[in-house]
C-alpha positions in Angstrom: 36.0 88.7 2.3 33.8 89.4 -0.7 33.6 92.5 -3.0 31.3 91.3 -5.8 29.3 93.5 -8.2 26.8 92.9 -11.0 25.1 95.3 -13.3 21.6 93.8 -13.5 19.3 93.8 -16.4 16.0 92.2 -17.2 14.5 90.1 -14.4 17.2 90.8 -11.8 16.1 94.4 -10.9 12.5 93.1 -10.5 13.6 90.4 -8.2 15.7 92.8 -6.1 12.7 95.2 -5.8 10.5 92.4 -4.6 13.1 91.5 -2.0 13.2 95.1 -0.9 9.4 95.3 -0.6 9.4 92.1 1.5 12.1 93.3 3.8 10.8 96.8 4.3 7.4 95.2 5.2 8.9 93.2 8.0 7.6 94.3 11.4 10.8 94.6 13.3 14.6 94.6 13.2 16.2 91.4 14.6 19.9 91.0 15.0 20.6 87.5 13.7 21.6 84.9 16.2 23.6 85.8 19.3 25.4 89.1 19.0 27.9 88.4 21.8 30.9 86.2 22.0 32.6 84.4 19.1 29.5 84.7 16.9 29.7 88.5 17.3 33.4 88.4 16.1 32.4 86.5 13.0 29.4 88.8 12.3 31.6 91.9 12.7 34.3 90.6 10.3 31.5 89.9 7.7 29.9 93.3 8.3 33.2 95.1 7.6 33.6 93.2 4.4 30.1 94.0 3.2 30.3 97.7 4.1 33.7 97.9 2.2 31.8 96.6 -0.9 29.2 99.3 -0.2 31.8 102.0 -0.6 33.0 100.6 -3.9 29.5 100.3 -5.3 28.8 104.0 -4.9 31.4 104.7 -7.7 28.9 103.6 -10.4 25.6 104.9 -11.5 23.4 101.9 -10.7 24.6 98.6 -9.3 23.1 95.6 -7.6 24.0 92.1 -6.5 23.9 89.8 -3.4 25.7 87.3 -1.3 25.0 83.7 -0.1 26.6 82.7 3.1 26.8 79.3 4.9 28.6 79.1 8.3 29.1 76.5 11.0 29.8 77.1 14.7 30.8 74.7 17.4 31.6 76.0 20.8 31.6 75.3 24.6 29.0 77.1 26.7 30.5 76.5 30.1 28.0 78.7 31.9 25.2 76.4 30.7 27.3 73.3 30.8 26.6 72.5 27.2 28.3 72.2 23.9 26.5 74.1 21.1 26.4 73.7 17.3 24.9 76.0 14.8 24.4 76.1 11.0 23.7 79.6 9.7 22.3 80.2 6.3 22.2 83.8 5.0 21.1 85.5 1.8 21.6 89.3 1.2 20.6 91.5 -1.7 21.8 95.0 -2.3 21.3 97.8 -4.7 23.0 101.2 -5.0 22.4 104.4 -7.0 24.6 107.3 -7.8 23.4 110.4 -9.7 26.2 112.6 -10.8 27.9 112.2 -7.4 25.2 114.3 -5.8 22.4 111.9 -5.0 23.4 108.5 -3.6 21.2 105.7 -2.2 22.0 102.2 -0.9 19.8 99.3 0.2 20.8 95.9 1.7 18.4 93.3 2.9 18.9 90.1 4.8 17.1 86.7 5.1 18.8 84.4 7.5 18.1 81.0 9.2 19.9 79.8 12.3 19.6 76.0 12.7 20.8 75.0 16.2 22.0 71.4 15.8 23.1 70.6 19.4 22.8 72.3 22.8 19.8 74.3 21.8 19.4 78.0 21.3 21.2 79.8 24.2 18.5 82.5 24.2 16.1 80.4 26.3 16.4 77.3 24.2 13.6 78.6 22.1 14.5 76.7 19.0 15.7 77.9 15.6 15.8 81.6 14.5 14.6 83.1 11.3 15.4 86.7 10.5 14.2 89.0 7.7 15.4 92.6 8.0 16.7 95.7 6.3 20.4 96.0 7.2 21.0 99.3 5.3 18.7 101.8 3.6 19.9 105.3 3.3 19.9 108.4 1.0 22.8 110.9 0.8 23.0 114.4 -0.6 26.4 115.8 -1.5 26.1 119.6 -1.4 29.8 120.1 -2.2 29.5 117.9 -5.4 26.3 119.7 -6.3 28.0 123.1 -6.2 31.0 121.7 -8.1 28.8 120.4 -10.9 27.0 123.7 -11.1 29.9 126.1 -10.8 32.8 124.1 -11.9 34.6 124.4 -8.6 34.4 122.4 -5.4 33.7 124.7 -2.4 36.3 125.2 0.4 34.0 123.3 2.8 32.1 120.3 1.5 29.0 118.9 3.1 27.2 115.6 2.9 23.9 114.7 4.6 22.9 111.0 4.9 19.6 109.9 6.4 18.3 106.4 7.0 19.4 103.0 8.4 23.2 103.0 8.5 26.2 101.7 10.6 27.6 104.4 12.9 31.2 104.3 14.3 33.1 107.0 16.1 36.8 107.2 16.8 38.4 103.8 16.3 35.0 102.1 17.2 36.2 101.5 20.9 33.1 103.2 22.3 30.5 103.2 19.4 30.0 100.8 16.6 26.3 100.1 16.1 23.6 100.1 13.4 21.0 102.8 13.8 18.4 104.9 12.1 20.1 108.3 11.9 20.8 111.5 10.2 24.5 112.2 9.7 26.3 115.3 8.6 29.9 115.2 7.2 31.8 118.4 6.6 35.2 118.3 4.9 37.9 121.0 4.5 41.6 121.1 3.7 42.7 120.5 7.3 39.7 119.4 9.3 36.9 116.9 8.8 33.8 117.2 11.0 30.9 114.8 11.6 27.7 115.2 13.6 24.9 112.6 13.9 21.6 112.0 15.7 20.0 108.6 15.7 17.9 106.0 17.4 18.6 102.4 18.1 15.3 100.6 18.3 16.0 97.0 17.3 15.7 93.6 19.0 19.4 93.5 19.7 20.8 92.4 23.0 21.2 95.1 25.5 24.5 96.2 27.1 22.5 95.8 30.3 22.0 92.0 30.3 19.6 92.0 33.2 16.7 89.6 32.5 14.0 92.3 32.3 15.8 94.4 29.7 18.5 92.1 28.2 16.6 91.1 25.0 16.1 94.6 23.8 18.0 97.8 23.3 16.2 101.1 22.8 18.5 104.1 22.9 18.8 107.5 21.3 22.2 108.9 20.3 23.7 112.2 19.6 27.4 112.9 18.8 30.1 114.8 16.9 33.7 114.2 15.9 36.6 116.4 14.5 39.5 114.9 12.7 42.6 117.0 11.9 44.4 116.3 8.5 47.3 118.7 8.9 49.8 115.9 9.5 51.0 113.8 6.6 51.1 110.5 8.5 48.8 111.0 11.4 45.0 111.5 11.8 44.3 112.8 15.4 40.7 113.0 16.4 38.4 114.0 19.2 34.7 113.3 19.8 31.8 113.5 22.1 28.6 111.5 22.1 25.7 110.8 24.5 22.9 108.2 24.7 19.6 108.1 26.6 18.0 104.8 27.7 14.4 104.1 26.5 14.3 100.4 27.6 11.0 99.1 28.9 11.4 96.4 31.6 9.4 93.3 31.2 8.2 92.3 33.6 8.1 95.7 35.5 9.4 95.6 39.1 8.5 97.6 42.2 11.9 97.0 43.7 14.3 97.6 40.7 14.6 100.5 38.2 16.6 100.4 34.9 18.1 103.4 33.4 21.7 103.6 32.0 22.4 107.0 30.5 26.0 107.8 29.6 28.2 110.5 28.0 31.6 109.9 26.4 34.6 112.0 25.4 37.3 110.5 23.3 40.7 111.4 22.0 43.0 109.3 19.7 44.9 109.0 16.5 45.7 106.6 13.7 48.5 106.7 11.2 52.0 105.5 10.4 55.1 105.9 12.7 57.5 104.7 10.0 57.5 102.7 6.8 55.3 99.6 7.3 54.6 100.5 11.0 51.1 101.5 11.7 49.4 102.5 14.9 46.0 103.2 16.4 45.2 104.6 19.9 42.2 105.8 21.7 41.4 107.1 25.2 37.7 107.5 26.2 36.2 108.9 29.4 32.6 108.0 30.5 30.2 109.7 32.8 26.5 109.8 33.5 23.9 108.2 35.7 22.4 104.7 36.4 20.7 102.7 39.1 22.3 100.2 41.4 21.1 96.7 42.1 18.0 96.6 44.2 17.5 100.3 43.3 13.7 100.7 43.3 11.8 103.6 41.7 12.2 105.7 44.8 15.9 105.3 45.0 18.5 107.8 44.0 20.6 107.4 40.9 24.3 106.4 40.9 27.0 108.5 39.2 29.1 106.9 36.4 32.8 107.6 36.3 34.8 105.2 34.0 37.3 105.1 31.2 38.9 102.8 28.6 42.1 102.9 26.6 43.4 101.0 23.5 46.7 101.1 21.7 47.7 98.9 18.7 50.8 98.5 16.6 51.2 96.5 13.4 54.4 96.0 11.4 54.3 94.4 7.9 57.5 93.1 6.3 56.4 94.3 2.9 59.7 93.3 1.1 59.7 89.8 2.5 58.1 86.8 0.7 54.6 86.0 2.1 54.4 89.5 3.6 54.6 88.6 7.4 52.8 90.9 9.7 53.2 91.2 13.5 50.7 92.9 15.8 50.6 93.9 19.5 47.7 95.5 21.4 46.9 96.7 24.9 43.2 97.2 25.9 41.9 98.5 29.2 38.4 98.9 30.5 37.9 100.2 34.1 36.1 98.1 36.5 34.2 98.4 39.8 34.9 96.3 42.9 31.2 96.7 43.9 30.1 94.8 40.9 30.5 91.2 42.2 28.1 89.5 39.8 28.1 91.5 36.5 30.2 94.4 35.1 27.4 95.5 32.8 24.0 94.6 34.3 21.8 96.5 36.6 20.7 93.5 38.6 23.8 92.1 40.4 25.7 95.1 39.4 26.7 98.4 41.1 26.0 98.8 44.9 23.2 101.3 45.5 24.4 104.8 46.3 28.0 104.1 45.2 29.9 105.5 42.2 29.8 103.1 39.2 33.4 102.9 37.8 32.7 100.0 35.3 33.2 101.1 31.7 30.2 100.2 29.5 29.8 101.4 25.9 28.6 100.3 22.5 31.9 99.7 20.6 33.7 96.7 19.2 37.0 95.0 19.8 38.2 91.5 18.8 39.0 90.1 22.3 39.2 86.5 21.2 36.4 84.1 20.2 36.4 81.5 23.0 36.3 83.8 26.1 35.4 87.0 24.1 35.0 89.2 27.2 33.4 92.7 27.0 35.7 95.6 27.7 34.6 96.1 31.3 37.0 95.5 34.3 39.6 94.0 31.9 43.2 94.4 30.9 43.8 92.6 27.7 47.2 92.0 26.1 47.3 90.6 22.6 50.2 89.5 20.3 49.7 88.1 16.9 51.0 87.5 13.4 49.9 86.6 10.0 51.3 85.8 6.5 50.4 84.7 3.0 52.4 81.4 2.8 51.5 80.5 -0.9 51.3 83.9 -2.4 53.4 82.8 -5.5 50.6 80.4 -6.5 47.7 82.3 -8.1 44.9 80.2 -6.5 46.4 80.8 -3.0 47.9 84.2 -3.3 45.1 85.8 -1.2 45.1 83.1 1.5 46.1 84.5 4.9 47.1 82.3 7.8 47.4 83.9 11.3 47.3 83.5 15.0 46.5 85.7 18.1 47.4 85.1 21.7 45.3 86.9 24.3 46.2 87.4 28.0 43.4 88.5 30.4 43.6 90.2 33.7 40.9 91.9 35.9 41.3 95.5 36.5 39.6 95.2 39.9 40.3 91.7 41.2 37.2 91.6 43.4 34.9 92.8 40.6 33.0 90.7 38.0 33.8 90.2 34.4 31.4 89.3 31.6 31.9 85.6 32.1 29.8 84.9 35.2 31.8 81.6 35.9 34.8 83.7 37.0 33.8 83.6 40.7 37.4 83.2 42.2 39.2 86.0 43.9 42.3 86.0 41.6 43.1 88.9 39.2 44.5 86.5 36.5 41.6 85.5 34.2 43.6 83.4 31.8 44.9 83.2 28.3 43.6 82.3 24.9 45.2 81.1 21.6 43.4 81.6 18.3 44.4 80.5 14.8 42.6 81.6 11.6 42.5 81.4 7.9 41.0 84.0 5.5 41.1 82.9 1.9 39.6 84.9 -1.1 39.5 82.0 -3.5 38.1 84.1 -6.4 36.7 87.6 -6.7 33.3 86.1 -6.0 34.1 83.3 -3.4 35.7 83.5 0.0 36.4 81.1 2.8 37.1 81.7 6.5 37.9 79.6 9.5 38.9 80.3 13.1 39.6 78.2 16.2 40.2 79.5 19.7 41.0 77.8 23.0 40.7 79.6 26.4 42.6 78.4 29.4 41.1 79.7 32.7 43.3 81.2 35.4 43.0 81.9 39.1 39.8 84.0 38.6 38.1 80.6 38.1 39.4 78.9 41.3 36.6 77.0 42.8 34.7 76.7 39.5 35.1 75.0 36.2 38.7 75.4 34.9 38.4 73.1 31.9 39.5 74.6 28.6 36.9 76.4 26.5 36.8 75.9 22.8 35.2 77.8 19.9 35.4 77.0 16.2 33.7 78.5 13.2 34.1 78.2 9.5 32.1 79.8 6.6 32.0 80.4 2.9 30.5 83.4 1.1 29.4 83.5 -2.6 28.7 86.9 -4.3 26.6 87.3 -7.4 
């Protein structure tokens, strides 16, 4: 989307400082809007663009700027039997500092207003939302660069330490892709890169366990490590481990139900190039740990978790052809549990007491379509897509990308639940979705995006509402 920079002077640093003080004084972190479904896809695409800009900003001594964002959403909420409309207005301010490549700091704050025009707020119809929060605030020390500046030679093993509020991903983000307050260590050498982190997610984000008593909060501590091998010219294989402990506090508390989802993950994968213009990404992750089944009170025993997920993607770009057409295919699998007849993720209505929980649940991100947008639990998802730049010879439109994706959804366990509670039929075929989108960077400071998706329910919805489900969003971002 946007990669805008401005070297401020005069009044602008003062205004940015005041914004930072205001945001740092805010009492709690609040993820804007609804962080599931099509809105979550939009938020993730915007997040990636902003974090790309953050990497660029670190190249200068001091830099600062901001973004203004207006977006419109219109979608069917079939579970509630409503059509919802939302206008979202966002303002972000950021500042970065780099001292000799040794000391680096970054700050980004957010002010956001969600105006629900029709259908009401899906989070208990509570009206409009206003968010003021610190999205990023971290300091990094580069020991390798410090030694290079001092001795004139970079050490064989470099080390960076970053502490503060940051966005943490591991592998290809299939299992972990969340903001957290963390300390991260990055070690680099000629053939291997290593990463270790410990952090805490204590924000008013929606929980992966969407049971009513704990669904509106997510309090978890994380610890993990990853190694990436650089010995191959065209491939980057990796392996990782991370764990998380659940610190959620049910409200109200129950004498008949206990909540505690604590999981461990081991992942293997690789990214790279198979041949000219053909790229790939793949990841396999195994999950284990303990949780409680539905109606599992404080005196009941915990259930063991045994689950897995797999993702493979291929993309080919016709780089020598006008408009640079690109084709993509993906297969995504998340294991399911036939005992979970009401929810693949929640404790209430989830796993049967005393049985093994084989439903994959994690903290990662994948674009699974905007209309259905299922979580990666009890799902096999097949995607084919393509995009091109149809007017690249015209300067104003050279960065306008038009694309489409088709998703096909199938239950892993045909008698198990998926994240859409309306799928109460016994069939394995969930349905298909067709998405079309436009991403257009009009100038270096102005970008536009739009996406429409239509989901067509399959036999998994027999006996329920099988009408098509629509989702549309459009937004514009201005940087300064």
